[in-house]
PQR file with spaces between the fields and no chain letter, atoms N, CA, C, O and H, PARSE charges and radii, in Angstrom:
ATOM       1  N    UNK     1     -21.883   34.185   16.954 -0.4000 1.5000
ATOM       2  CA   UNK     1     -21.636   32.708   16.840 -0.0000 2.0000
ATOM       3  C    UNK     1     -22.430   32.229   15.756  0.5500 1.7000
ATOM       4  O    UNK     1     -21.913   31.369   15.043 -0.5500 1.4000
ATOM       5  N    UNK     2     -23.586   32.617   15.490 -0.4000 1.5000
ATOM       6  CA   UNK     2     -24.459   32.111   14.332 -0.0000 2.0000
ATOM       7  C    UNK     2     -23.753   32.385   13.033  0.5500 1.7000
ATOM       8  O    UNK     2     -23.779   31.544   12.134 -0.5500 1.4000
ATOM       9  H    UNK     2     -24.006   33.316   16.069  0.4000 1.0000
ATOM      10  N    UNK     3     -23.044   33.676   12.884 -0.4000 1.5000
ATOM      11  CA   UNK     3     -22.365   34.020   11.643 -0.0000 2.0000
ATOM      12  C    UNK     3     -21.202   33.174   11.336  0.5500 1.7000
ATOM      13  O    UNK     3     -20.863   32.943   10.175 -0.5500 1.4000
ATOM      14  H    UNK     3     -23.023   34.359   13.614  0.4000 1.0000
ATOM      15  N    UNK     4     -20.559   32.686   12.418 -0.4000 1.5000
ATOM      16  CA   UNK     4     -19.381   31.774   12.191 -0.0000 2.0000
ATOM      17  C    UNK     4     -19.916   30.455   11.609  0.5500 1.7000
ATOM      18  O    UNK     4     -19.457   29.934   10.593 -0.5500 1.4000
ATOM      19  H    UNK     4     -20.835   32.873   13.360  0.4000 1.0000
ATOM      20  N    UNK     5     -20.891   29.981   12.316 -0.4000 1.5000
ATOM      21  CA   UNK     5     -21.466   28.634   11.895 -0.0000 2.0000
ATOM      22  C    UNK     5     -21.887   28.538   10.442  0.5500 1.7000
ATOM      23  O    UNK     5     -21.563   27.565    9.762 -0.5500 1.4000
ATOM      24  H    UNK     5     -21.263   30.405   13.142  0.4000 1.0000
ATOM      25  N    UNK     6     -22.625   29.567    9.948 -0.4000 1.5000
ATOM      26  CA   UNK     6     -22.953   29.708    8.621 -0.0000 2.0000
ATOM      27  C    UNK     6     -21.923   29.721    7.656  0.5500 1.7000
ATOM      28  O    UNK     6     -22.087   29.195    6.556 -0.5500 1.4000
ATOM      29  H    UNK     6     -22.889   30.358   10.500  0.4000 1.0000
ATOM      30  N    UNK     7     -20.760   30.342    8.018 -0.4000 1.5000
ATOM      31  CA   UNK     7     -19.551   30.414    7.067 -0.0000 2.0000
ATOM      32  C    UNK     7     -18.791   29.125    7.181  0.5500 1.7000
ATOM      33  O    UNK     7     -17.972   28.918    6.286 -0.5500 1.4000
ATOM      34  H    UNK     7     -20.626   30.769    8.912  0.4000 1.0000
ATOM      35  N    UNK     8     -18.928   28.154    8.194 -0.4000 1.5000
ATOM      36  CA   UNK     8     -18.143   27.110    8.259 -0.0000 2.0000
ATOM      37  C    UNK     8     -18.595   25.924    7.579  0.5500 1.7000
ATOM      38  O    UNK     8     -18.071   24.840    7.837 -0.5500 1.4000
ATOM      39  H    UNK     8     -19.593   28.322    8.921  0.4000 1.0000
ATOM      40  N    UNK     9     -19.600   26.040    6.661 -0.4000 1.5000
ATOM      41  CA   UNK     9     -20.183   24.861    5.978 -0.0000 2.0000
ATOM      42  C    UNK     9     -19.082   24.402    4.943  0.5500 1.7000
ATOM      43  O    UNK     9     -18.368   25.232    4.380 -0.5500 1.4000
ATOM      44  H    UNK     9     -20.026   26.920    6.452  0.4000 1.0000
ATOM      45  N    UNK    10     -18.980   23.113    4.727 -0.4000 1.5000
ATOM      46  CA   UNK    10     -18.052   22.399    3.824 -0.0000 2.0000
ATOM      47  C    UNK    10     -18.700   22.190    2.555  0.5500 1.7000
ATOM      48  O    UNK    10     -19.812   21.671    2.457 -0.5500 1.4000
ATOM      49  H    UNK    10     -19.560   22.439    5.184  0.4000 1.0000
ATOM      50  N    UNK    11     -17.970   22.614    1.532 -0.4000 1.5000
ATOM      51  CA   UNK    11     -18.483   22.558    0.075 -0.0000 2.0000
ATOM      52  C    UNK    11     -17.536   21.550   -0.648  0.5500 1.7000
ATOM      53  O    UNK    11     -16.321   21.746   -0.639 -0.5500 1.4000
ATOM      54  H    UNK    11     -17.067   23.035    1.612  0.4000 1.0000
ATOM      55  N    UNK    12     -18.046   20.559   -1.225 -0.4000 1.5000
ATOM      56  CA   UNK    12     -17.151   19.831   -2.003 -0.0000 2.0000
ATOM      57  C    UNK    12     -17.484   19.816   -3.385  0.5500 1.7000
ATOM      58  O    UNK    12     -18.574   19.393   -3.769 -0.5500 1.4000
ATOM      59  H    UNK    12     -19.033   20.400   -1.233  0.4000 1.0000
ATOM      60  N    UNK    13     -16.627   20.244   -4.140 -0.4000 1.5000
ATOM      61  CA   UNK    13     -16.697   20.381   -5.555 -0.0000 2.0000
ATOM      62  C    UNK    13     -15.978   19.295   -6.419  0.5500 1.7000
ATOM      63  O    UNK    13     -14.799   19.031   -6.183 -0.5500 1.4000
ATOM      64  H    UNK    13     -15.741   20.587   -3.828  0.4000 1.0000
ATOM      65  N    UNK    14     -16.601   18.718   -7.327 -0.4000 1.5000
ATOM      66  CA   UNK    14     -15.923   17.758   -8.207 -0.0000 2.0000
ATOM      67  C    UNK    14     -15.393   18.414   -9.382  0.5500 1.7000
ATOM      68  O    UNK    14     -16.127   19.145  -10.047 -0.5500 1.4000
ATOM      69  H    UNK    14     -17.559   18.932   -7.520  0.4000 1.0000
ATOM      70  N    UNK    15     -14.254   18.229   -9.679 -0.4000 1.5000
ATOM      71  CA   UNK    15     -13.622   18.821  -11.045 -0.0000 2.0000
ATOM      72  C    UNK    15     -14.372   18.059  -12.116  0.5500 1.7000
ATOM      73  O    UNK    15     -14.665   16.864  -12.062 -0.5500 1.4000
ATOM      74  H    UNK    15     -13.658   17.635   -9.139  0.4000 1.0000
ATOM      75  N    UNK    16     -14.664   18.962  -13.162 -0.4000 1.5000
ATOM      76  CA   UNK    16     -15.328   18.316  -14.305 -0.0000 2.0000
ATOM      77  C    UNK    16     -14.356   17.487  -15.025  0.5500 1.7000
ATOM      78  O    UNK    16     -13.161   17.775  -15.081 -0.5500 1.4000
ATOM      79  H    UNK    16     -14.427   19.933  -13.205  0.4000 1.0000
ATOM      80  N    UNK    17     -14.967   16.283  -15.666 -0.4000 1.5000
ATOM      81  CA   UNK    17     -14.238   15.333  -16.376 -0.0000 2.0000
ATOM      82  C    UNK    17     -13.572   15.955  -17.607  0.5500 1.7000
ATOM      83  O    UNK    17     -14.116   16.905  -18.172 -0.5500 1.4000
ATOM      84  H    UNK    17     -15.939   16.049  -15.621  0.4000 1.0000
ATOM      85  N    UNK    18     -12.430   15.457  -18.033 -0.4000 1.5000
ATOM      86  CA   UNK    18     -11.843   16.005  -19.127 -0.0000 2.0000
ATOM      87  C    UNK    18     -12.571   15.418  -20.428  0.5500 1.7000
ATOM      88  O    UNK    18     -13.010   14.271  -20.505 -0.5500 1.4000
ATOM      89  H    UNK    18     -11.988   14.685  -17.575  0.4000 1.0000
ATOM      90  N    UNK    19     -12.625   16.318  -21.367 -0.4000 1.5000
ATOM      91  CA   UNK    19     -13.402   15.945  -22.550 -0.0000 2.0000
ATOM      92  C    UNK    19     -12.334   15.119  -23.573  0.5500 1.7000
ATOM      93  O    UNK    19     -11.634   15.701  -24.402 -0.5500 1.4000
ATOM      94  H    UNK    19     -12.269   17.250  -21.304  0.4000 1.0000
ATOM      95  N    UNK    20     -12.341   13.863  -23.390 -0.4000 1.5000
ATOM      96  CA   UNK    20     -11.501   13.140  -24.094 -0.0000 2.0000
ATOM      97  C    UNK    20     -12.236   12.014  -24.839  0.5500 1.7000
ATOM      98  O    UNK    20     -13.441   11.876  -24.628 -0.5500 1.4000
ATOM      99  H    UNK    20     -12.909   13.391  -22.717  0.4000 1.0000
ATOM     100  N    UNK    21     -11.605   11.210  -25.684 -0.4000 1.5000
ATOM     101  CA   UNK    21     -12.449   10.125  -26.376 -0.0000 2.0000
ATOM     102  C    UNK    21     -13.165    9.195  -25.449  0.5500 1.7000
ATOM     103  O    UNK    21     -14.380    9.019  -25.534 -0.5500 1.4000
ATOM     104  H    UNK    21     -10.627   11.321  -25.855  0.4000 1.0000
ATOM     105  N    UNK    22     -12.421    8.610  -24.577 -0.4000 1.5000
ATOM     106  CA   UNK    22     -12.924    7.676  -23.541 -0.0000 2.0000
ATOM     107  C    UNK    22     -12.686    8.195  -22.289  0.5500 1.7000
ATOM     108  O    UNK    22     -11.548    8.509  -21.941 -0.5500 1.4000
ATOM     109  H    UNK    22     -11.434    8.753  -24.508  0.4000 1.0000
ATOM     110  N    UNK    23     -13.822    8.336  -21.450 -0.4000 1.5000
ATOM     111  CA   UNK    23     -13.694    8.815  -20.093 -0.0000 2.0000
ATOM     112  C    UNK    23     -13.823    7.719  -19.102  0.5500 1.7000
ATOM     113  O    UNK    23     -14.933    7.291  -18.788 -0.5500 1.4000
ATOM     114  H    UNK    23     -14.746    8.081  -21.733  0.4000 1.0000
ATOM     115  N    UNK    24     -12.588    7.195  -18.539 -0.4000 1.5000
ATOM     116  CA   UNK    24     -12.638    6.111  -17.788 -0.0000 2.0000
ATOM     117  C    UNK    24     -12.811    6.520  -16.162  0.5500 1.7000
ATOM     118  O    UNK    24     -13.447    5.772  -15.419 -0.5500 1.4000
ATOM     119  H    UNK    24     -11.686    7.543  -18.795  0.4000 1.0000
ATOM     120  N    UNK    25     -12.313    7.525  -15.759 -0.4000 1.5000
ATOM     121  CA   UNK    25     -12.405    7.867  -14.479 -0.0000 2.0000
ATOM     122  C    UNK    25     -13.416    9.071  -14.158  0.5500 1.7000
ATOM     123  O    UNK    25     -13.028   10.107  -13.617 -0.5500 1.4000
ATOM     124  H    UNK    25     -11.796    8.132  -16.362  0.4000 1.0000
ATOM     125  N    UNK    26     -14.753    8.845  -14.541 -0.4000 1.5000
ATOM     126  CA   UNK    26     -15.618    9.772  -14.280 -0.0000 2.0000
ATOM     127  C    UNK    26     -16.039    9.547  -12.829  0.5500 1.7000
ATOM     128  O    UNK    26     -15.717    8.513  -12.244 -0.5500 1.4000
ATOM     129  H    UNK    26     -15.068    8.003  -14.981  0.4000 1.0000
ATOM     130  N    UNK    27     -16.764   10.521  -12.239 -0.4000 1.5000
ATOM     131  CA   UNK    27     -17.195   10.487  -10.835 -0.0000 2.0000
ATOM     132  C    UNK    27     -18.097    9.344  -10.713  0.5500 1.7000
ATOM     133  O    UNK    27     -17.904    8.653   -9.714 -0.5500 1.4000
ATOM     134  H    UNK    27     -17.025   11.361  -12.714  0.4000 1.0000
ATOM     135  N    UNK    28     -19.119    8.955  -11.569 -0.4000 1.5000
ATOM     136  CA   UNK    28     -19.898    7.794  -11.574 -0.0000 2.0000
ATOM     137  C    UNK    28     -19.140    6.533  -11.468  0.5500 1.7000
ATOM     138  O    UNK    28     -19.507    5.667  -10.672 -0.5500 1.4000
ATOM     139  H    UNK    28     -19.275    9.517  -12.381  0.4000 1.0000
ATOM     140  N    UNK    29     -18.141    6.382  -12.194 -0.4000 1.5000
ATOM     141  CA   UNK    29     -17.365    5.147  -12.325 -0.0000 2.0000
ATOM     142  C    UNK    29     -16.601    4.918  -10.924  0.5500 1.7000
ATOM     143  O    UNK    29     -16.496    3.830  -10.357 -0.5500 1.4000
ATOM     144  H    UNK    29     -17.843    7.084  -12.840  0.4000 1.0000
ATOM     145  N    UNK    30     -16.124    6.060  -10.506 -0.4000 1.5000
ATOM     146  CA   UNK    30     -15.385    5.893   -9.172 -0.0000 2.0000
ATOM     147  C    UNK    30     -16.366    5.579   -8.132  0.5500 1.7000
ATOM     148  O    UNK    30     -16.045    4.782   -7.251 -0.5500 1.4000
ATOM     149  H    UNK    30     -16.209    6.944  -10.967  0.4000 1.0000
ATOM     150  N    UNK    31     -17.526    6.117   -8.136 -0.4000 1.5000
ATOM     151  CA   UNK    31     -18.569    5.764   -7.120 -0.0000 2.0000
ATOM     152  C    UNK    31     -18.957    4.357   -7.155  0.5500 1.7000
ATOM     153  O    UNK    31     -19.120    3.686   -6.136 -0.5500 1.4000
ATOM     154  H    UNK    31     -17.786    6.765   -8.852  0.4000 1.0000
ATOM     155  N    UNK    32     -19.114    3.882   -8.453 -0.4000 1.5000
ATOM     156  CA   UNK    32     -19.488    2.412   -8.580 -0.0000 2.0000
ATOM     157  C    UNK    32     -18.337    1.598   -8.035  0.5500 1.7000
ATOM     158  O    UNK    32     -18.602    0.657   -7.287 -0.5500 1.4000
ATOM     159  H    UNK    32     -18.981    4.427   -9.281  0.4000 1.0000
ATOM     160  N    UNK    33     -17.155    1.859   -8.325 -0.4000 1.5000
ATOM     161  CA   UNK    33     -15.980    1.052   -7.955 -0.0000 2.0000
ATOM     162  C    UNK    33     -15.851    1.060   -6.328  0.5500 1.7000
ATOM     163  O    UNK    33     -15.511    0.065   -5.687 -0.5500 1.4000
ATOM     164  H    UNK    33     -16.939    2.624   -8.933  0.4000 1.0000
ATOM     165  N    UNK    34     -16.164    2.292   -5.769 -0.4000 1.5000
ATOM     166  CA   UNK    34     -16.086    2.311   -4.294 -0.0000 2.0000
ATOM     167  C    UNK    34     -17.106    1.397   -3.601  0.5500 1.7000
ATOM     168  O    UNK    34     -16.796    0.754   -2.598 -0.5500 1.4000
ATOM     169  H    UNK    34     -16.440    3.100   -6.290  0.4000 1.0000
ATOM     170  N    UNK    35     -18.397    1.347   -4.183 -0.4000 1.5000
ATOM     171  CA   UNK    35     -19.509    0.537   -3.685 -0.0000 2.0000
ATOM     172  C    UNK    35     -19.005   -0.882   -3.845  0.5500 1.7000
ATOM     173  O    UNK    35     -19.022   -1.616   -2.857 -0.5500 1.4000
ATOM     174  H    UNK    35     -18.649    1.869   -4.997  0.4000 1.0000
ATOM     175  N    UNK    36     -18.554   -1.334   -5.022 -0.4000 1.5000
ATOM     176  CA   UNK    36     -18.166   -2.757   -5.315 -0.0000 2.0000
ATOM     177  C    UNK    36     -17.112   -3.238   -4.346  0.5500 1.7000
ATOM     178  O    UNK    36     -17.176   -4.366   -3.858 -0.5500 1.4000
ATOM     179  H    UNK    36     -18.541   -0.738   -5.825  0.4000 1.0000
ATOM     180  N    UNK    37     -16.042   -2.297   -4.035 -0.4000 1.5000
ATOM     181  CA   UNK    37     -15.051   -2.620   -3.154 -0.0000 2.0000
ATOM     182  C    UNK    37     -15.567   -2.801   -1.609  0.5500 1.7000
ATOM     183  O    UNK    37     -15.189   -3.706   -0.865 -0.5500 1.4000
ATOM     184  H    UNK    37     -15.990   -1.381   -4.432  0.4000 1.0000
ATOM     185  N    UNK    38     -16.462   -1.813   -1.281 -0.4000 1.5000
ATOM     186  CA   UNK    38     -17.051   -1.951   -0.010 -0.0000 2.0000
ATOM     187  C    UNK    38     -17.797   -3.108    0.375  0.5500 1.7000
ATOM     188  O    UNK    38     -17.766   -3.611    1.498 -0.5500 1.4000
ATOM     189  H    UNK    38     -16.769   -1.078   -1.886  0.4000 1.0000
ATOM     190  N    UNK    39     -18.578   -3.578   -0.759 -0.4000 1.5000
ATOM     191  CA   UNK    39     -19.298   -4.837   -0.706 -0.0000 2.0000
ATOM     192  C    UNK    39     -18.428   -6.036   -0.568  0.5500 1.7000
ATOM     193  O    UNK    39     -18.718   -6.978    0.169 -0.5500 1.4000
ATOM     194  H    UNK    39     -18.603   -3.169   -1.671  0.4000 1.0000
ATOM     195  N    UNK    40     -17.356   -5.974   -1.298 -0.4000 1.5000
ATOM     196  CA   UNK    40     -16.433   -7.182   -1.230 -0.0000 2.0000
ATOM     197  C    UNK    40     -15.744   -7.267    0.098  0.5500 1.7000
ATOM     198  O    UNK    40     -15.564   -8.366    0.623 -0.5500 1.4000
ATOM     199  H    UNK    40     -17.120   -5.208   -1.896  0.4000 1.0000
ATOM     200  N    UNK    41     -15.324   -6.078    0.700 -0.4000 1.5000
ATOM     201  CA   UNK    41     -14.933   -6.096    2.021 -0.0000 2.0000
ATOM     202  C    UNK    41     -15.881   -6.655    3.140  0.5500 1.7000
ATOM     203  O    UNK    41     -15.539   -7.380    4.074 -0.5500 1.4000
ATOM     204  H    UNK    41     -15.469   -5.185    0.274  0.4000 1.0000
ATOM     205  N    UNK    42     -17.098   -6.193    2.877 -0.4000 1.5000
ATOM     206  CA   UNK    42     -18.114   -6.759    3.809 -0.0000 2.0000
ATOM     207  C    UNK    42     -18.445   -8.115    3.784  0.5500 1.7000
ATOM     208  O    UNK    42     -18.739   -8.704    4.824 -0.5500 1.4000
ATOM     209  H    UNK    42     -17.376   -5.603    2.118  0.4000 1.0000
ATOM     210  N    UNK    43     -18.424   -8.751    2.528 -0.4000 1.5000
ATOM     211  CA   UNK    43     -18.593  -10.177    2.371 -0.0000 2.0000
ATOM     212  C    UNK    43     -17.405  -10.900    2.891  0.5500 1.7000
ATOM     213  O    UNK    43     -17.545  -11.979    3.467 -0.5500 1.4000
ATOM     214  H    UNK    43     -18.185   -8.273    1.683  0.4000 1.0000
ATOM     215  N    UNK    44     -16.172  -10.320    2.704 -0.4000 1.5000
ATOM     216  CA   UNK    44     -14.932  -11.070    3.267 -0.0000 2.0000
ATOM     217  C    UNK    44     -15.020  -10.969    4.779  0.5500 1.7000
ATOM     218  O    UNK    44     -14.725  -11.967    5.437 -0.5500 1.4000
ATOM     219  H    UNK    44     -16.058   -9.443    2.237  0.4000 1.0000
ATOM     220  N    UNK    45     -15.361   -9.960    5.332 -0.4000 1.5000
ATOM     221  CA   UNK    45     -15.575   -9.772    6.793 -0.0000 2.0000
ATOM     222  C    UNK    45     -16.530  -10.780    7.373  0.5500 1.7000
ATOM     223  O    UNK    45     -16.217  -11.446    8.360 -0.5500 1.4000
ATOM     224  H    UNK    45     -15.600   -9.149    4.797  0.4000 1.0000
ATOM     225  N    UNK    46     -17.659  -10.893    6.785 -0.4000 1.5000
ATOM     226  CA   UNK    46     -18.655  -11.805    7.160 -0.0000 2.0000
ATOM     227  C    UNK    46     -18.239  -13.273    7.072  0.5500 1.7000
ATOM     228  O    UNK    46     -18.561  -14.069    7.954 -0.5500 1.4000
ATOM     229  H    UNK    46     -17.913  -10.352    5.984  0.4000 1.0000
ATOM     230  N    UNK    47     -17.519  -13.627    5.999 -0.4000 1.5000
ATOM     231  CA   UNK    47     -17.004  -14.933    5.736 -0.0000 2.0000
ATOM     232  C    UNK    47     -16.070  -15.233    6.834  0.5500 1.7000
ATOM     233  O    UNK    47     -16.101  -16.340    7.372 -0.5500 1.4000
ATOM     234  H    UNK    47     -17.258  -12.981    5.282  0.4000 1.0000
ATOM     235  N    UNK    48     -15.216  -14.291    7.212 -0.4000 1.5000
ATOM     236  CA   UNK    48     -14.107  -14.632    8.211 -0.0000 2.0000
ATOM     237  C    UNK    48     -14.834  -14.788    9.550  0.5500 1.7000
ATOM     238  O    UNK    48     -14.478  -15.725   10.264 -0.5500 1.4000
ATOM     239  H    UNK    48     -15.191  -13.392    6.775  0.4000 1.0000
ATOM     240  N    UNK    49     -15.843  -13.952    9.984 -0.4000 1.5000
ATOM     241  CA   UNK    49     -16.550  -14.096   11.148 -0.0000 2.0000
ATOM     242  C    UNK    49     -17.258  -15.389   11.256  0.5500 1.7000
ATOM     243  O    UNK    49     -17.206  -16.035   12.303 -0.5500 1.4000
ATOM     244  H    UNK    49     -16.132  -13.191    9.404  0.4000 1.0000
ATOM     245  N    UNK    50     -17.955  -15.819   10.161 -0.4000 1.5000
ATOM     246  CA   UNK    50     -18.593  -17.063   10.137 -0.0000 2.0000
ATOM     247  C    UNK    50     -17.641  -18.363   10.241  0.5500 1.7000
ATOM     248  O    UNK    50     -18.049  -19.391   10.781 -0.5500 1.4000
ATOM     249  H    UNK    50     -17.997  -15.294    9.311  0.4000 1.0000
ATOM     250  N    UNK    51     -16.543  -18.270    9.774 -0.4000 1.5000
ATOM     251  CA   UNK    51     -15.659  -19.485    9.853 -0.0000 2.0000
ATOM     252  C    UNK    51     -14.735  -19.508   11.129  0.5500 1.7000
ATOM     253  O    UNK    51     -14.102  -20.514   11.448 -0.5500 1.4000
ATOM     254  H    UNK    51     -16.212  -17.435    9.335  0.4000 1.0000
ATOM     255  N    UNK    52     -14.704  -18.325   11.839 -0.4000 1.5000
ATOM     256  CA   UNK    52     -13.859  -18.278   12.978 -0.0000 2.0000
ATOM     257  C    UNK    52     -14.707  -19.021   14.178  0.5500 1.7000
ATOM     258  O    UNK    52     -15.888  -18.732   14.370 -0.5500 1.4000
ATOM     259  H    UNK    52     -15.219  -17.507   11.580  0.4000 1.0000
ATOM     260  N    UNK    53     -14.072  -19.914   14.901 -0.4000 1.5000
ATOM     261  CA   UNK    53     -14.791  -20.693   16.005 -0.0000 2.0000
ATOM     262  C    UNK    53     -13.921  -20.801   17.056  0.5500 1.7000
ATOM     263  O    UNK    53     -14.261  -21.390   18.081 -0.5500 1.4000
ATOM     264  H    UNK    53     -13.112  -20.149   14.745  0.4000 1.0000
């Protein structure tokens, strides 16, 4: 059982960014966009709950 658990680990590999003139969709930019959208959703939900009476 222990051998199966060791082999069941999930590995996530990020594809390397293509070497072009301008790299728009790098992993860092995608992560920043996800954080911004998450905060916007959180603020929207808080505003909705505060205005609901």
